[in-house]
C-alpha positions as CSV (number, residue, x, y, z in Angstrom):
1,M,0.0,0.0,0.0
2,A,1.3,3.5,-0.9
3,K,0.2,6.9,0.1
4,V,0.7,9.4,-2.7
5,A,-0.3,13.0,-3.2
6,L,-0.1,15.7,-5.9
7,L,-0.4,19.3,-4.6
8,I,-1.0,22.0,-7.1
9,G,-1.0,25.8,-6.4
10,I,-1.6,28.5,-9.0
11,S,-0.7,32.0,-7.8
12,E,0.3,33.6,-11.1
13,Y,-2.3,34.3,-13.8
14,E,-2.6,36.0,-17.2
15,P,-4.4,39.4,-17.2
16,G,-8.1,38.9,-16.5
17,L,-7.7,36.6,-13.5
18,T,-6.7,37.9,-10.1
19,P,-3.3,36.7,-8.8
20,L,-3.6,34.4,-5.7
21,P,-0.2,34.8,-3.9
22,K,-1.3,32.5,-1.1
23,A,-1.9,29.5,-3.3
24,V,1.8,28.5,-3.5
25,N,2.0,29.0,0.3
26,D,-1.0,26.6,0.6
27,V,0.9,23.9,-1.3
28,E,4.0,24.3,0.9
29,A,2.0,24.0,4.1
30,M,0.1,20.9,2.9
31,Q,3.3,19.3,1.8
32,R,4.8,19.9,5.3
33,V,2.0,18.1,7.2
34,L,1.6,15.3,4.7
35,E,5.3,14.4,4.5
36,N,5.7,14.5,8.3
37,P,5.9,10.9,9.6
38,E,4.0,11.9,12.7
39,M,1.2,13.4,10.7
40,G,0.4,12.4,7.1
41,D,3.2,10.0,6.7
42,F,2.8,10.0,2.9
43,D,5.3,8.0,0.9
44,D,5.4,10.4,-2.1
45,V,4.2,14.1,-2.1
46,K,4.7,15.9,-5.4
47,T,4.1,19.6,-5.7
48,L,3.4,21.8,-8.8
49,K,3.7,25.5,-8.4
50,N,2.3,27.6,-11.2
51,P,2.5,24.8,-13.8
52,Q,1.7,25.1,-17.5
53,R,-1.5,23.4,-18.6
54,L,0.2,20.4,-20.3
55,E,2.4,19.7,-17.3
56,M,-0.6,19.8,-14.9
57,E,-2.6,17.5,-17.1
58,R,0.2,15.0,-17.4
59,E,0.9,14.9,-13.6
60,I,-2.8,14.5,-12.7
61,Y,-3.1,11.7,-15.2
62,N,0.1,10.0,-13.7
63,L,-1.3,10.4,-10.2
64,Y,-4.2,8.0,-10.9
65,A,-2.5,5.7,-13.4
66,N,-0.8,2.5,-12.4
67,R,-2.2,2.5,-8.9
68,E,-3.1,-0.5,-6.8
69,K,-6.4,-1.0,-4.9
70,E,-4.9,-0.4,-1.5
71,D,-3.2,2.9,-2.5
72,L,-4.4,6.2,-1.0
73,V,-4.3,8.9,-3.7
74,L,-4.7,12.6,-2.8
75,L,-5.2,15.4,-5.2
76,Y,-5.0,18.9,-3.7
77,F,-5.6,22.1,-5.8
78,S,-5.4,25.8,-4.7
79,G,-6.2,28.4,-7.3
80,H,-9.1,29.7,-9.4
81,G,-11.9,27.4,-10.2
82,V,-14.0,28.3,-13.2
83,V,-17.6,27.3,-14.1
84,V,-18.7,27.8,-17.6
85,E,-22.2,28.4,-18.9
86,N,-23.3,24.8,-19.1
87,G,-22.1,24.2,-15.5
88,D,-18.9,22.4,-16.3
89,F,-16.0,23.0,-13.9
90,Y,-12.4,23.8,-15.0
91,F,-9.1,23.9,-13.1
92,S,-7.3,27.1,-13.9
93,T,-3.6,27.1,-14.9
94,C,-1.1,29.9,-15.1
95,E,-2.0,30.0,-18.8
96,T,-5.8,30.4,-18.3
97,Q,-7.3,33.2,-20.2
98,K,-10.7,34.7,-20.8
99,S,-12.1,36.4,-23.8
100,Q,-15.1,38.8,-23.4
101,N,-15.4,37.4,-19.8
102,K,-15.7,33.8,-21.1
103,L,-13.2,31.1,-20.4
104,L,-11.0,29.9,-23.3
105,P,-11.4,26.2,-22.4
106,Y,-8.1,25.2,-24.1
107,T,-6.2,27.2,-21.5
108,A,-7.6,25.3,-18.5
109,L,-8.1,21.7,-17.5
110,A,-11.6,20.3,-17.7
111,A,-12.9,18.4,-14.6
112,T,-14.4,15.8,-16.9
113,S,-10.9,14.7,-17.8
114,V,-10.0,14.4,-14.1
115,H,-13.2,12.5,-13.5
116,R,-12.4,10.0,-16.2
117,W,-8.9,9.3,-14.9
118,M,-10.2,8.9,-11.3
119,N,-12.8,6.4,-12.4
120,E,-10.2,4.5,-14.5
121,S,-7.9,4.2,-11.5
122,K,-7.7,1.0,-9.5
123,S,-7.2,2.8,-6.2
124,K,-10.2,2.4,-3.9
125,R,-9.2,5.3,-1.7
126,R,-9.2,8.6,-3.5
127,V,-9.3,12.0,-1.9
128,V,-9.7,15.3,-3.7
129,I,-9.3,18.6,-1.8
130,L,-10.2,21.8,-3.7
131,D,-9.5,25.2,-2.3
132,C,-11.0,27.3,-5.0
133,C,-14.2,29.1,-6.0
134,F,-17.2,27.0,-7.2
135,S,-15.3,23.9,-6.1
136,G,-18.6,22.1,-5.3
137,A,-19.2,22.0,-9.1
138,F,-16.4,19.4,-9.4
139,A,-18.2,16.9,-7.3
140,K,-21.5,17.4,-9.1
141,G,-20.1,16.0,-12.3
142,L,-18.4,12.9,-10.8
143,T,-20.0,9.5,-11.1
144,A,-18.3,7.1,-8.8
145,K,-17.6,3.7,-10.3
146,D,-19.0,0.7,-8.5
147,S,-16.4,-2.1,-8.5
148,G,-15.7,-4.8,-6.0
149,T,-14.8,-4.1,-2.4
150,I,-11.4,-4.8,-0.9
151,D,-10.4,-6.1,2.4
152,L,-8.6,-3.4,4.3
153,Q,-7.8,-3.1,8.0
154,Q,-9.9,-0.4,9.7
155,Q,-6.9,1.9,10.2
156,L,-6.2,1.9,6.5
157,G,-9.5,3.5,5.6
158,G,-12.3,2.5,3.3
159,E,-13.6,2.3,-0.2
160,G,-14.4,5.0,-2.8
161,T,-13.9,8.7,-3.3
162,A,-14.1,11.6,-0.9
163,I,-14.2,15.2,-2.1
164,L,-13.6,18.2,0.2
165,T,-14.4,21.6,-1.2
166,A,-13.9,25.1,0.1
167,S,-17.2,26.3,-1.4
168,T,-20.4,25.1,-3.0
169,S,-20.9,25.0,-6.7
170,T,-22.2,28.6,-6.7
171,Q,-20.0,30.2,-4.0
172,Y,-16.7,32.1,-4.0
173,A,-13.9,31.0,-1.7
174,F,-12.3,33.8,0.3
175,E,-8.8,34.8,1.5
176,S,-7.9,36.8,4.6
177,D,-5.3,39.5,4.8
178,E,-4.5,38.3,8.4
179,L,-3.6,34.7,7.4
180,D,-0.5,33.4,5.6
181,L,-2.7,30.8,3.9
182,S,-6.1,30.8,2.3
183,I,-8.8,30.5,4.9
184,Y,-9.8,26.9,4.1
185,T,-6.3,25.5,3.8
186,Q,-5.3,27.3,7.0
187,Y,-7.7,25.1,9.0
188,L,-7.0,22.0,7.0
189,V,-3.4,22.3,7.9
190,E,-4.2,23.3,11.5
191,G,-6.5,20.3,11.9
192,I,-3.8,17.9,10.9
193,E,-0.8,19.7,12.4
194,K,-2.4,20.2,15.8
195,G,-4.3,17.0,15.8
196,A,-7.4,19.1,16.4
197,A,-9.4,17.3,13.6
198,D,-9.3,14.0,15.5
199,Q,-12.8,14.4,16.8
200,D,-13.2,10.9,18.3
201,G,-9.8,10.8,19.9
202,D,-8.8,7.5,18.2
203,G,-5.4,8.8,17.1
204,L,-6.5,8.9,13.4
205,I,-7.9,11.7,11.3
206,A,-10.5,10.6,8.8
207,V,-11.4,12.9,5.9
208,D,-14.9,13.5,7.2
209,E,-13.4,14.6,10.6
210,L,-11.0,16.9,8.8
211,H,-13.9,18.4,6.8
212,D,-16.0,19.0,9.9
213,Y,-13.2,20.7,11.7
214,A,-12.2,23.0,8.8
215,K,-15.8,23.8,8.0
216,T,-16.5,24.9,11.6
217,K,-13.5,27.1,11.7
218,V,-14.0,28.6,8.3
219,Q,-17.6,29.6,9.1
220,E,-16.4,31.2,12.4
221,A,-14.1,33.4,10.4
222,S,-16.1,33.8,7.1
223,P,-19.8,32.8,7.7
224,A,-20.7,33.3,4.0
225,M,-18.3,30.5,2.9
226,T,-19.7,26.9,3.0
227,P,-17.2,24.1,2.7
228,E,-18.8,20.9,1.5
229,F,-18.0,17.2,1.8
230,Y,-19.0,14.6,-0.8
231,P,-18.4,11.0,0.2
232,F,-19.2,8.8,-2.8
233,K,-19.4,5.6,-0.8
234,D,-21.4,5.9,2.4
235,G,-20.4,3.8,5.3
236,F,-16.7,3.9,4.5
237,R,-14.1,6.2,6.0
238,I,-10.8,7.2,4.5
239,F,-8.0,8.0,7.1
240,L,-5.7,10.7,6.0
241,A,-3.3,11.4,8.9
242,K,-2.4,10.5,12.5
243,S,-2.8,12.6,15.6
244,P,-1.1,12.5,19.0
245,K,-3.7,10.5,20.8
246,D,-2.7,11.1,24.4
247,D,-1.0,14.5,24.0
248,P,-2.0,16.8,26.9
249,R,-1.9,19.7,24.5
250,L,-4.6,18.1,22.3
251,K,-6.7,17.3,25.4
252,Y,-6.4,20.9,26.6
253,R,-7.3,22.2,23.1
254,K,-10.5,20.2,23.0
255,E,-11.5,21.6,26.4
256,V,-10.9,25.1,25.1
257,E,-12.9,24.4,22.0
258,Q,-15.8,23.2,24.2
259,R,-15.7,26.1,26.6
260,I,-15.2,29.1,24.3
261,Y,-18.3,31.1,23.3
262,R,-18.0,34.0,20.9
263,G,-14.3,34.2,21.5
264,K,-14.5,34.4,25.2
265,F,-14.8,32.3,28.3
266,S,-17.2,32.5,31.2
267,L,-15.7,32.9,34.7
268,P,-16.3,29.2,35.6
269,A,-14.9,28.1,32.3
270,R,-11.8,30.3,32.9
271,R,-11.2,28.8,36.3
272,L,-11.7,25.3,35.0
273,L,-9.2,25.8,32.2
274,N,-6.7,27.2,34.7
275,S,-7.1,24.1,36.7
276,L,-6.7,21.9,33.6
277,R,-3.4,23.7,32.8
278,V,-2.0,22.4,36.1
279,Q,-3.5,18.9,35.7
280,F,-2.1,18.5,32.2
281,K,1.3,20.0,33.3
282,L,1.2,22.7,30.5
283,D,3.4,25.7,30.6
284,S,1.5,29.0,30.5
285,D,3.0,30.0,27.2
286,V,1.9,26.7,25.6
287,A,-1.7,27.0,27.0
288,D,-1.9,30.6,26.0
289,A,-0.9,29.8,22.4
290,I,-3.5,27.1,22.2
291,E,-6.2,29.5,23.4
292,A,-5.1,32.1,20.9
293,E,-5.3,29.6,18.0
294,V,-8.8,28.6,19.0
295,Q,-9.9,32.3,19.4
296,K,-8.4,33.3,16.1
297,P,-11.3,32.5,13.7
298,Y,-13.8,34.4,15.8
299,L,-11.4,37.4,16.2
300,E,-11.0,37.3,12.4
301,Y,-14.8,37.5,12.1
302,Q,-14.9,40.5,14.5
303,R,-12.1,42.2,12.6
304,K,-14.2,41.9,9.4
305,L,-17.3,43.3,11.0
306,E,-15.3,46.3,12.3
307,E,-13.8,46.8,8.8
308,Y,-17.2,46.7,7.2
309,E,-18.6,49.1,9.8
310,A,-15.7,51.6,9.3
311,T,-16.2,51.4,5.5
312,L,-20.0,52.0,5.8
313,V,-19.5,55.0,8.2
314,E,-17.1,56.6,5.7
315,T,-19.4,55.8,2.8
316,V,-22.4,57.4,4.4
317,E,-20.4,60.5,5.5
318,S,-19.3,61.0,1.9
319,E,-22.6,60.0,0.3
320,P,-25.6,60.6,2.6
321,T,-28.0,59.3,0.0
322,L,-26.5,56.0,-1.2
323,S,-26.8,55.4,-4.9
324,E,-27.6,52.0,-6.4
325,R,-24.1,51.8,-7.7
326,T,-22.7,52.3,-4.1
327,L,-25.1,49.8,-2.7
328,N,-23.9,47.2,-5.2
329,D,-20.3,48.1,-4.3
330,L,-21.1,47.5,-0.6
331,R,-22.6,44.1,-1.5
332,D,-19.4,43.2,-3.4
333,Y,-17.3,44.4,-0.4
334,Q,-19.4,42.4,2.0
335,Q,-18.9,39.3,-0.2
336,H,-15.2,39.9,-0.3
337,L,-15.1,39.8,3.5
338,G,-17.1,36.6,3.5
339,L,-20.0,38.1,5.5
340,R,-23.6,37.2,5.2
341,D,-26.5,39.6,5.1
342,E,-27.5,38.7,8.7
343,D,-23.9,39.5,9.8
344,V,-24.0,43.1,8.5
345,A,-27.7,43.8,9.2
346,P,-27.2,45.1,12.8
347,I,-24.3,47.4,11.5
348,E,-26.4,48.8,8.7
349,Q,-29.4,49.3,11.1
350,K,-27.2,51.2,13.5
351,I,-25.6,53.5,10.9
352,I,-28.3,54.0,8.4
353,G,-31.4,53.6,10.5
354,Q,-34.7,54.8,8.9
355,P,-35.6,53.5,5.4
356,K,-35.4,55.6,2.3
357,P,-38.6,56.9,0.6
358,P,-40.8,54.2,-1.0
359,V,-39.7,52.6,-4.3
360,S,-42.2,51.0,-6.7
361,A,-42.2,47.2,-6.6
362,E,-41.8,47.2,-10.4
363,E,-38.3,48.6,-9.9
364,L,-37.2,45.7,-7.7
365,P,-36.0,42.3,-9.0
366,D,-38.1,39.2,-8.4
367,A,-38.0,37.9,-4.9
368,A,-36.4,41.1,-3.6
369,Y,-39.2,41.1,-1.0
370,P,-40.3,37.8,0.4
371,S,-44.0,37.2,-0.1
372,N,-44.6,36.8,3.6
373,L,-43.5,40.4,4.2
374,T,-45.9,42.0,1.9
375,P,-49.5,43.3,2.7
376,N,-50.7,41.3,-0.4
377,P,-48.3,38.3,-0.8
378,F,-49.7,37.4,-4.3
379,P,-49.2,38.8,-7.7
380,T,-51.3,41.9,-8.3
381,R,-53.7,42.1,-11.2
382,E,-52.6,43.8,-14.3
383,G,-52.6,47.5,-13.8
384,E,-52.2,47.4,-10.0
385,Q,-49.1,48.4,-8.3
386,D,-47.7,47.5,-4.9
387,S,-45.0,49.6,-3.3
388,K,-42.6,49.2,-0.3
389,P,-40.0,51.2,1.5
390,L,-36.4,50.5,0.7
391,S,-33.6,51.1,3.2
392,A,-29.9,51.5,2.4
393,A,-29.5,48.2,4.1
394,G,-30.9,46.7,0.9
395,R,-27.4,45.9,-0.4
396,G,-28.3,45.9,-4.0
397,L,-32.1,46.0,-3.4
398,E,-32.0,42.6,-1.8
399,R,-33.4,43.4,1.6
400,D,-36.2,45.6,2.8
401,S,-37.0,47.9,5.6
402,A,-38.2,45.1,7.9
403,L,-34.6,45.0,9.0
404,S,-35.1,48.4,10.6
405,E,-36.8,46.7,13.5
406,P,-35.4,44.0,15.8
407,T,-36.7,40.5,15.3
408,P,-39.4,39.7,17.9
409,P,-39.1,36.4,19.8
410,N,-41.9,34.9,17.7
411,Q,-40.3,35.6,14.3
412,F,-37.4,34.1,12.5
413,E,-35.3,35.1,9.5
414,F,-34.2,32.9,6.6
415,E,-32.6,33.2,3.2
416,I,-34.5,33.0,0.0
417,V,-32.8,32.2,-3.3
418,K,-34.0,32.7,-6.9
419,V,-32.4,30.9,-9.9
420,D,-32.4,31.6,-13.6
421,A,-33.5,29.0,-16.2
422,K,-30.1,27.3,-16.0
423,G,-30.2,27.0,-12.2
424,Q,-27.7,29.7,-11.4
425,I,-28.6,31.8,-8.3
426,I,-29.4,35.3,-9.5
427,N,-30.9,36.7,-6.3
428,R,-30.5,36.2,-2.6
429,S,-32.8,37.9,-0.1
430,Q,-33.8,37.8,3.5
431,G,-37.3,36.6,4.6
432,R,-39.0,36.8,7.9
433,A,-42.0,34.9,9.2
434,E,-43.9,34.5,12.4
435,F,-44.2,31.2,14.2
436,F,-45.0,29.4,17.4
437,A,-43.2,26.5,19.0
438,E,-45.1,23.5,20.4
439,D,-43.1,21.8,23.2
440,L,-43.4,18.0,22.7
441,G,-41.2,17.2,25.7
442,N,-37.6,16.1,26.3
443,G,-36.3,19.0,24.3
444,V,-38.3,18.2,21.1
445,V,-40.1,21.2,19.6
446,L,-42.5,21.4,16.7
447,E,-42.2,24.8,14.9
448,M,-45.4,26.1,13.2
449,V,-45.1,28.9,10.7
450,S,-47.9,31.5,10.1
451,I,-49.2,31.3,6.6
452,P,-51.2,34.4,5.6
453,G,-54.5,34.0,3.8
454,G,-55.0,34.9,0.2
455,T,-56.1,33.9,-3.3
456,F,-53.9,32.0,-5.8
457,L,-54.1,30.1,-9.1
458,M,-54.0,26.4,-8.4
459,G,-52.7,23.9,-10.9
460,S,-50.2,24.2,-13.8
461,P,-50.4,26.0,-17.1
462,E,-50.5,23.9,-20.3
463,R,-47.1,25.2,-21.3
464,E,-45.3,24.0,-18.1
465,E,-42.7,21.3,-18.9
466,G,-43.4,17.9,-17.3
467,R,-47.0,18.7,-16.3
468,Y,-49.7,16.1,-16.1
469,D,-53.4,16.4,-17.1
470,D,-54.5,15.9,-13.5
471,E,-53.0,19.4,-12.7
472,S,-55.8,21.1,-14.6
473,P,-57.9,23.0,-15.1
474,Q,-56.2,25.9,-13.3
475,H,-58.6,27.6,-11.0
476,N,-58.6,30.4,-8.4
477,V,-58.7,29.3,-4.7
478,T,-59.1,31.5,-1.7
479,V,-57.3,30.1,1.4
480,P,-57.8,31.4,4.9
481,S,-54.8,31.9,7.1
482,F,-53.3,28.9,9.0
483,F,-50.1,27.6,10.6
484,M,-48.0,24.9,8.9
485,G,-45.0,22.9,10.1
486,K,-41.7,24.6,9.3
487,F,-40.4,21.1,8.3
488,P,-41.8,17.7,7.5
489,V,-42.4,15.9,10.8
490,T,-39.0,14.6,12.0
491,Q,-38.3,11.2,13.5
492,A,-37.7,12.9,16.9
493,Q,-41.1,14.6,16.7
494,W,-42.7,11.4,15.6
495,Q,-41.2,9.4,18.5
496,A,-42.3,12.0,21.0
497,V,-46.0,12.0,19.8
498,A,-46.0,8.2,19.3
499,A,-45.3,7.9,23.0
500,L,-48.6,9.7,23.8
501,D,-51.8,7.8,24.6
502,Q,-53.4,6.0,21.6
503,V,-56.5,7.6,20.1
504,N,-57.5,5.1,17.4
505,I,-54.5,3.0,16.2
506,D,-51.1,1.9,17.4
507,L,-48.0,3.8,16.2
508,N,-44.6,2.3,15.6
509,P,-42.2,4.7,17.4
510,H,-39.3,3.9,14.9
511,P,-40.9,3.3,11.5
512,S,-38.2,5.0,9.3
513,H,-35.9,3.2,6.9
514,F,-33.3,6.1,6.9
515,K,-32.5,6.7,10.6
516,G,-31.8,10.1,12.0
517,S,-33.6,12.2,14.6
518,N,-33.6,15.3,12.4
519,R,-34.5,13.4,9.2
520,P,-38.1,13.3,8.2
521,V,-40.1,10.4,9.4
522,E,-41.0,8.0,6.5
523,C,-42.6,4.6,6.1
524,V,-45.8,6.1,7.6
525,S,-49.2,5.6,6.1
526,W,-52.0,8.2,5.8
527,D,-53.8,6.5,8.7
528,D,-50.6,6.8,10.8
529,A,-50.3,10.5,10.0
530,V,-53.9,11.1,11.0
531,E,-53.3,9.3,14.3
532,F,-50.3,11.5,14.9
533,C,-52.5,14.6,14.4
534,D,-55.2,13.2,16.7
535,R,-52.7,12.5,19.5
536,L,-51.1,15.9,19.1
537,S,-54.5,17.6,19.2
538,K,-55.4,15.7,22.4
539,K,-52.2,16.7,24.1
540,T,-52.2,20.4,23.2
541,G,-55.9,21.3,23.0
542,K,-55.3,22.8,19.5
543,I,-56.6,21.4,16.3
544,Y,-53.8,19.7,14.4
545,R,-54.5,17.9,11.1
546,L,-53.1,17.2,7.6
547,S,-53.3,20.1,5.2
548,S,-55.8,20.2,2.4
549,E,-54.3,19.8,-1.1
550,A,-55.1,23.5,-1.8
551,E,-53.5,24.7,1.4
552,W,-50.4,22.6,0.6
553,E,-49.9,24.1,-2.9
554,Y,-50.7,27.6,-1.7
555,A,-48.1,27.3,1.1
556,C,-45.6,25.7,-1.3
557,R,-45.9,28.4,-4.0
558,A,-45.8,31.2,-1.4
559,G,-46.8,33.8,-4.0
560,T,-44.7,32.3,-6.9
561,T,-46.1,31.2,-10.2
562,T,-43.0,29.4,-11.6
563,P,-42.7,25.6,-11.7
564,F,-40.7,25.7,-8.5
565,Y,-40.6,28.3,-5.8
566,F,-36.9,28.8,-6.6
567,G,-37.8,29.8,-10.2
568,E,-37.9,28.1,-13.6
569,T,-35.8,25.1,-12.6
570,I,-34.3,23.3,-9.6
571,T,-30.9,22.0,-8.7
572,T,-29.7,19.4,-6.1
573,D,-28.0,22.3,-4.3
574,L,-31.6,23.5,-3.5
575,A,-33.5,20.2,-2.8
576,N,-33.1,16.5,-2.3
577,Y,-34.3,14.5,-5.4
578,R,-33.0,12.3,-8.1
579,G,-30.6,14.5,-10.0
580,T,-29.2,11.9,-12.4
581,D,-30.6,10.3,-15.5
582,W,-32.0,6.8,-15.1
583,E,-33.6,4.3,-17.4
584,Y,-36.7,2.2,-16.9
585,K,-38.2,-0.2,-19.5
586,G,-36.4,1.5,-22.4
587,T,-37.3,5.1,-21.3
588,T,-34.6,7.5,-20.0
589,Y,-35.8,9.9,-17.3
590,A,-33.8,13.1,-17.0
591,G,-32.0,14.2,-13.9
592,N,-32.5,17.9,-14.9
593,Y,-35.5,20.1,-15.5
594,G,-35.7,22.5,-18.5
595,Q,-32.3,24.1,-19.1
596,G,-31.2,23.3,-15.5
597,L,-28.2,21.1,-14.7
598,K,-28.0,17.5,-13.6
599,G,-26.8,16.9,-10.1
600,E,-26.4,14.1,-7.6
601,Y,-28.7,11.3,-6.4
602,R,-28.4,11.0,-2.7
603,E,-30.5,7.8,-2.6
604,K,-31.8,8.7,0.9
605,T,-33.5,11.4,2.9
606,T,-31.5,14.3,4.3
607,D,-31.9,16.3,7.5
608,V,-34.7,18.8,7.4
609,G,-33.7,22.4,6.9
610,K,-30.6,21.6,4.9
611,F,-31.8,23.6,1.8
612,P,-33.1,27.1,1.4
613,A,-36.7,27.9,2.5
614,N,-39.5,29.1,0.3
615,P,-40.7,32.7,0.6
616,F,-43.1,31.7,3.5
617,G,-40.2,30.2,5.5
618,L,-41.1,26.6,4.9
619,F,-38.3,24.1,4.3
620,D,-38.2,20.9,2.1
621,M,-41.4,21.6,0.2
622,C,-39.6,20.2,-2.8
623,G,-38.2,16.7,-2.5
624,N,-37.0,14.7,0.5
625,V,-40.3,13.0,1.3
626,L,-43.8,13.0,-0.4
627,E,-46.3,14.6,2.0
628,W,-49.7,13.2,2.8
629,C,-52.7,15.6,2.4
630,Q,-56.2,15.2,3.7
631,D,-57.9,14.9,0.3
632,E,-59.0,11.9,-1.5
633,W,-57.6,11.4,-5.0
634,H,-59.5,13.0,-8.0
635,K,-58.2,12.7,-11.5
636,N,-58.5,16.4,-12.2
637,Y,-59.8,19.7,-10.7
638,N,-63.3,19.7,-12.2
639,N,-65.7,20.7,-9.4
640,A,-62.8,21.1,-6.9
641,P,-63.5,23.3,-3.8
642,T,-62.4,26.9,-4.2
643,D,-62.4,27.8,-0.5
644,G,-59.1,25.9,0.4
645,S,-61.0,23.0,2.1
646,A,-60.1,19.3,1.6
647,W,-61.9,17.6,-1.3
648,L,-63.7,14.6,0.3
649,S,-66.6,12.5,-0.9
650,E,-69.0,10.1,0.8
651,N,-67.6,6.9,-1.0
652,D,-64.4,7.1,1.1
653,N,-61.9,6.7,-1.7
654,Q,-59.0,4.7,-0.3
655,N,-56.4,6.7,-2.4
656,R,-55.1,9.8,-0.7
657,L,-53.2,12.8,-2.0
658,L,-49.4,13.2,-1.9
659,R,-47.5,16.4,-2.7
660,G,-44.0,17.7,-3.0
661,G,-41.9,14.9,-4.5
662,S,-39.2,12.9,-2.7
663,W,-35.6,12.0,-2.6
664,G,-36.3,9.3,-5.3
665,N,-38.4,11.5,-7.6
666,D,-37.3,13.1,-10.8
667,P,-37.1,16.9,-10.7
668,E,-40.3,17.4,-12.7
669,N,-42.2,15.5,-10.0
670,C,-41.0,18.1,-7.4
671,R,-42.8,21.0,-9.0
672,S,-45.2,23.0,-6.9
673,A,-48.2,21.7,-9.0
674,F,-47.2,18.1,-9.0
675,R,-49.8,15.6,-7.6
676,D,-49.5,12.0,-6.6
677,D,-51.5,9.5,-4.7
678,D,-51.3,6.2,-2.9
679,T,-53.5,3.9,-0.8
680,R,-54.0,5.2,2.6
681,D,-52.4,2.2,4.3
682,N,-49.2,2.2,2.3
683,H,-45.9,2.4,4.2
684,Y,-43.0,3.3,1.8
685,Y,-39.7,4.9,2.6
686,Y,-40.5,8.0,0.6
687,L,-43.9,8.8,2.4
688,G,-43.9,11.4,5.1
689,F,-46.1,14.4,6.1
690,R,-46.2,17.8,7.8
691,V,-49.0,19.1,10.0
692,V,-51.1,22.3,10.0
693,C,-52.8,24.0,12.8
694,A,-56.2,25.5,11.8
695,V,-57.2,29.0,12.5
696,G,-61.0,28.9,12.8
697,R,-61.4,25.8,10.6
698,T,-61.7,22.2,11.7
699,F,-62.5,20.3,8.5
């Protein structure tokens, strides 16, 4: 068995791409920890600093060629990552050029080539670490090969490919003026060098542990940056390095990590740490240095906030009425610092204060104002006009004056994203919604979001791609206000309610196929879901029930009229569904919708709340699990109710409505208008539900 690595850093670029002086430093730092016999203990570590394209291509090919199954193969890249219009990812080289802001592909290395060489390699332990912008796009295009397993001892790691990325497929990666390395690599190196990434204390650092450590630290320093981890073979771990298992410095560091809060220690924590210094026989200088390292990411975050505040103060002094150009410059500066909207909102409120005069809604981009913040959350009729105040906190007209008031305890804020027809995010905005929390006991809470009443057009237009005839005819429905679960019912919530006294039928407290307390409960029938509601109603004295089909679509759309509440298409960065092509009985079903891109197929549920919310503040309304509704199945909307009530008949149809699509559905079956049905007693591992709490309605 061999451990081999290729480390590539591109600092120097042709005009048109910004130099990245720290990329070469990143390579040197990674080389230091990987070659160290007490850390990475790699047999062969090759570095390329500012290579030509041909040299880089040749060395990556050689990295994967002629390997054995037991070999551990690591590819590390620090430099610019480039995504072209069709979503393909390219590694930049020192020769990379753009023409009219478009990549000249022959000057960069296509990820598709690297994918092919990886899949042709015999190695069953492959790790890719990408410290570059849009690096998540590399993982999206990789299909892991499925060859036989190998017999390896546990300490040698597992089977397959693991990819660690500094950012998602749509994000930039950031640097910091205060660090010698890029932010992401800084904490990768620290995690290995200090042993801090050994989360379970077994003396080994697995790639998932390294990712978790680096991600936590990165987001302390730059919250807008989201490192991602893509394991292509669940259940297997790849071990990258060793750690000093019984080192008192590592023990102290873990205590410091556990006790620190916002860069500081409480008085009891301080005294406990002082005692541990003596117990672990640590010199004060050593202990102080450990604490300073742990504090550094948060202090970096504070420095960025202070820098942003100072810049905003000077900007307002020189330009009391901020122009749109200046607002856009502020947004870019905020992005450069790696700060989110919610990070800078208190600063903007303090400095700018009152909103500017009203601006017509027609001047604002779509989704600039979340529907749940508007007096009329639905599209106005032709000729009508809705207007709202705009504050300088808008940062490119992306936020509204709701930020001028502190968030009350019964409200929460969330991010809303809008994509173009190709799935690229074109707008990010902040939403706010009211909610109440139902205490289910033992720390389990059910959050119920307020859904304002209104009128909407139910069903899909004939021109909508992937639509079915049962989604017509379109018809106006007026829905009274109600409360709806923020998430599909989770396994923790299910278990809490299943422990309550029976009303009609028994409930299995652990029905789900995919286990996880924060994953949606599945393998539950319609009758099970109704029993859940009955038990919850009996406990709380409130009326809990399944939503009507009309309520569900109304809440899902949240004022939008596009196929998805994200826009014209959907991506697997935004929801959990089958994002890859598949064939059944000679027919190929696409993993993309419209002009959107294919993605990944997770083949299981994911934790609720992992993806962006819709404009009402509801999560996972597309994909993850299909959700039971009250209604019986009808083959179209002829004679359907128009008051938002459930459509029931006296013949007690055994087929009940399902909405929303699941982890196993194609993207077209995750549209807001998509309808499905199943027999009320079915228990499949894609069937779940969420509850509503009625306001003045009991049907």
